[in-house]
N, C-alpha and C positions, 0 to 999 in steps of 0.2 A: 569605664565607659558603659553607657547604658546600651541596651539591646538595640534601640533605635539608631544610635550612632554607629554601632557595629554593622547593622544592615545597610545603612547609608554608605559607609566606607566600602563595603563589598560591592554594592551596586555601582558606585563611582569607579572603582577599579575595573569592573566589567565593562562599563561604557567606554572608559579610556582605552582599554585593550581593544575594543572593537574599532575605535578610531584609527589605531595604528596597525591593525591586523592587515596583512597583505595576502592572506589566503582565504578570504571570503569567497563564496561561490555565487556566481551569477548565471542565470539562464540567458540564452540568446534572445528570448522574448523580452526580458528585462533590459538587456543592453540596447535593444532596438528602440527603447523609449528615450534613449540618450543620443539623439541624432541631429542636434541643432548646433549652430556655431557657439552658442552660449552654454551648451551642455553636451559635450562630445566624448563618448566612450567608444572604444573599439577593442576587438579581440585580435591578438597577434600570437600565433603559435600556442593557443590554449590559455593565454594569460589575458586578463582584462586591464585595460588602461584608460584612465581619464585624461584625455589629451586636449582638453579644452584650452589650456594655456599654451599648448604647443601650436595651436592654430595661429597664434600671434607672433611666434618667433621662429617657426620652421624655415630653414633656408630655401626650401623648395616652394615656399609660398603657402598660403592657407588652403588653397584648393586641394593640394595633395593630401592634407589631413582631413578636410571636410568630406572628401570622397569616401572615407571609411567610417564616418560617424554612424554609430548604431549598428555596425555590422562587422563581420570578420574581415580584417584587413591584412591577413597573413600573406596572401599571394602578392599583394601590392608592396608590402613592407619587404618581404624576402626578395622580390624581383628587383627592387630599387637598391636595397642595402645589403643583400646577401649576407656575407659573414663579416661585414665591417664591425669593428669592435665599438666605436663611438656610438653609433645609433643604438646598438644593443644595450650598452650601459646606460645611455641617457633614458631609454625607455623604462628602465627599472625605477627611475624616480617618479614615474607616472603610474606605476602598477598599483592597482587597488584590489586585485583578486584573481580568481581563476574561473574560466568558463566551464559550465556543466554540460555543454553540448550533449 
């Protein structure tokens, strides 16, 4: 393998790892930029979630999700779902990182 191919493979591995990494750190200011129905991120208990797709399927309707786009939705999520296991586990599928607050 030439040095160029080796460097290419290393960069490719790094990029792929970033795509699947769930411990990226995001500031509240950055999360606030994702506050539309087509790009909806929220913070729940210090974790960052991209819940854009959830706005279309949430049993409580899109409004409950849209109300937390771009901000910390911990109080709303915990108030509605408390310690229910299904919403907690379902949210993990939308996790993209951690808030730096």
